[in-house]
C-alpha positions in Angstrom: 35.8 -21.3 -28.8 32.6 -23.0 -29.8 32.8 -25.1 -26.7 33.5 -22.1 -24.4 30.5 -20.2 -25.9 28.1 -23.2 -25.5 29.3 -23.7 -21.9 28.7 -20.0 -21.2 25.1 -20.2 -22.6 24.6 -23.4 -20.6 25.7 -21.8 -17.4 23.5 -18.8 -18.1 20.5 -21.1 -18.7 21.2 -23.0 -15.5 21.5 -19.8 -13.4 18.2 -18.5 -15.0 16.5 -21.7 -14.2 17.7 -21.6 -10.5 16.7 -18.0 -10.1 13.2 -18.7 -11.6 12.9 -21.8 -9.3 13.6 -19.6 -6.2 11.2 -17.0 -7.3 8.5 -19.6 -8.0 9.0 -21.1 -4.7 8.8 -17.9 -2.9 5.6 -16.4 -4.5 4.2 -19.5 -6.4 5.3 -17.9 -9.7 3.1 -14.8 -9.1 5.8 -12.2 -8.6 5.2 -12.1 -4.8 8.1 -11.7 -2.5 9.1 -10.7 1.0 11.1 -7.8 -0.4 8.2 -6.3 -2.2 5.9 -6.8 0.8 8.5 -5.2 3.0 8.9 -2.2 0.7 5.1 -1.5 1.1 5.0 -2.1 4.8 8.1 0.1 5.3 6.2 3.0 3.6 2.8 2.3 5.4 3.9 1.5 8.9 5.7 4.7 9.7 3.4 6.7 7.5 0.1 5.6 9.1 1.8 6.0 12.5 2.7 9.5 11.8 -0.8 10.2 10.4 -2.5 8.8 13.5 -0.7 11.3 15.6 -1.7 14.6 13.8 -4.9 16.5 14.6 -7.9 14.5 13.2 -8.6 17.3 10.7 -5.3 16.5 8.8 -5.7 12.7 9.0 -7.8 12.3 5.8 -5.1 14.1 3.7 -2.3 12.3 5.4 -3.8 8.8 5.1 -4.5 9.4 1.4 -0.9 10.3 0.8 0.3 7.2 2.6 -1.9 4.9 0.7 -1.1 6.6 -2.6 2.5 6.1 -2.0 2.2 2.5 -0.9 0.1 1.5 -3.9 2.6 3.1 -6.3 5.3 0.7 -4.8 3.1 -2.1 -6.1 2.3 -0.7 -9.6 4.9 -2.5 -11.5 4.2 -6.0 -10.1 1.3 -7.9 -11.4 1.3 -10.3 -8.6 0.3 -7.5 -6.3 -2.5 -6.2 -8.6 -5.3 -6.8 -6.1 -3.3 -5.1 -3.3 -2.6 -2.1 -5.4 -6.2 -1.9 -6.4 -7.3 -2.0 -2.7 -4.8 0.5 -1.6 -5.4 2.9 -4.5 -9.1 2.9 -3.8 -8.6 4.0 -0.2 -6.1 6.8 -1.3 -8.2 8.0 -4.2 -11.5 8.1 -2.3 -9.8 10.1 0.6 -8.1 12.3 -2.0 -11.5 13.2 -3.6 -13.0 13.7 -0.1 -10.1 16.1 0.9 -10.5 18.0 -2.3 -14.3 18.6 -1.8 -13.9 19.3 1.9 -10.7 21.2 2.5 -10.8 23.9 5.2 -9.7 26.9 3.1 -9.2 28.9 6.4 -7.1 26.2 8.0 -3.4 26.1 8.0 -1.4 23.6 6.1 1.2 21.6 8.3 4.1 19.3 7.7 4.0 15.8 9.1 5.5 12.5 8.2 7.2 14.1 5.2 3.9 15.4 3.8 2.3 18.8 3.5 -1.2 18.3 4.9 -4.4 20.3 4.4 -7.1 20.2 6.9 -10.7 19.3 6.3 -13.6 21.1 7.8 -14.5 19.9 11.3 -18.1 19.4 10.1 -16.9 17.0 7.4 -15.1 14.7 9.9 -17.9 12.2 10.5 -18.3 11.7 6.7 -14.5 11.4 6.4 -14.4 8.7 9.0 -17.2 6.8 7.3 -15.6 6.9 3.9 -12.1 5.9 5.4 -13.6 3.0 7.6 -15.7 1.7 4.7 -12.7 1.7 2.3 -10.3 0.3 4.6 -12.7 -2.6 5.4 -12.9 -3.3 1.7 -9.2 -3.2 1.3 -8.7 -5.5 4.2 -11.2 -8.0 2.8 -9.4 -8.0 -0.5 -6.0 -8.4 1.1 -7.2 -11.3 3.2 -9.3 -12.9 0.5 -6.9 -14.1 -2.1 -5.0 -17.2 -2.8 -2.9 -18.9 -0.1 0.1 -17.3 -1.6 -1.4 -13.9 -1.8 -2.6 -14.2 1.8 0.9 -14.9 3.0 2.4 -11.8 1.2 -0.5 -9.6 1.7 -1.0 -10.3 5.5 1.5 -7.7 6.7 -0.1 -5.2 4.6 -3.6 -6.1 5.7 -2.5 -6.2 9.3 -1.4 -2.4 9.0 -4.6 -1.5 7.2 -6.6 -3.1 10.1 -4.4 -1.6 12.8 -5.3 2.0 11.7 -8.9 1.3 10.5 -10.5 3.5 13.1 -7.8 6.3 13.1 -10.4 8.7 11.5 -13.4 8.5 13.7 -16.9 8.6 12.4 
């Protein structure tokens, strides 16, 4: 019985080491993974695409919701801390803008799984400025990390860049 117990503990230790080694090899021990990156891009890609197709007065609210949801995917993974902060900043700043500039007379719509509030037409240039400045900072952070971070953040940065001008100034 003692031998079987020791063998079981030994086998568990070998399995743990093998699993750790593959994780370290994939993300240099930082918690980075293709699966985590994929989860974020699967939220952002379709979400940003849907947002870019709604009337421009709804885009600030739509984009803030996509960035918020994407950043929440990263909240429990310390390896993605910089990416989470970058995406959170975009979402939070748009949220604050929408909150201050909502067109109270405009209709809410549903798009991309979100209920969207319009901003006033007069505030659109400022919305575009805030959005473009924040996504530029986010892209800089996402592309400026270690080589391991750059590998795993690149698909996220590419999406940020692709929709960087979707709210015109």
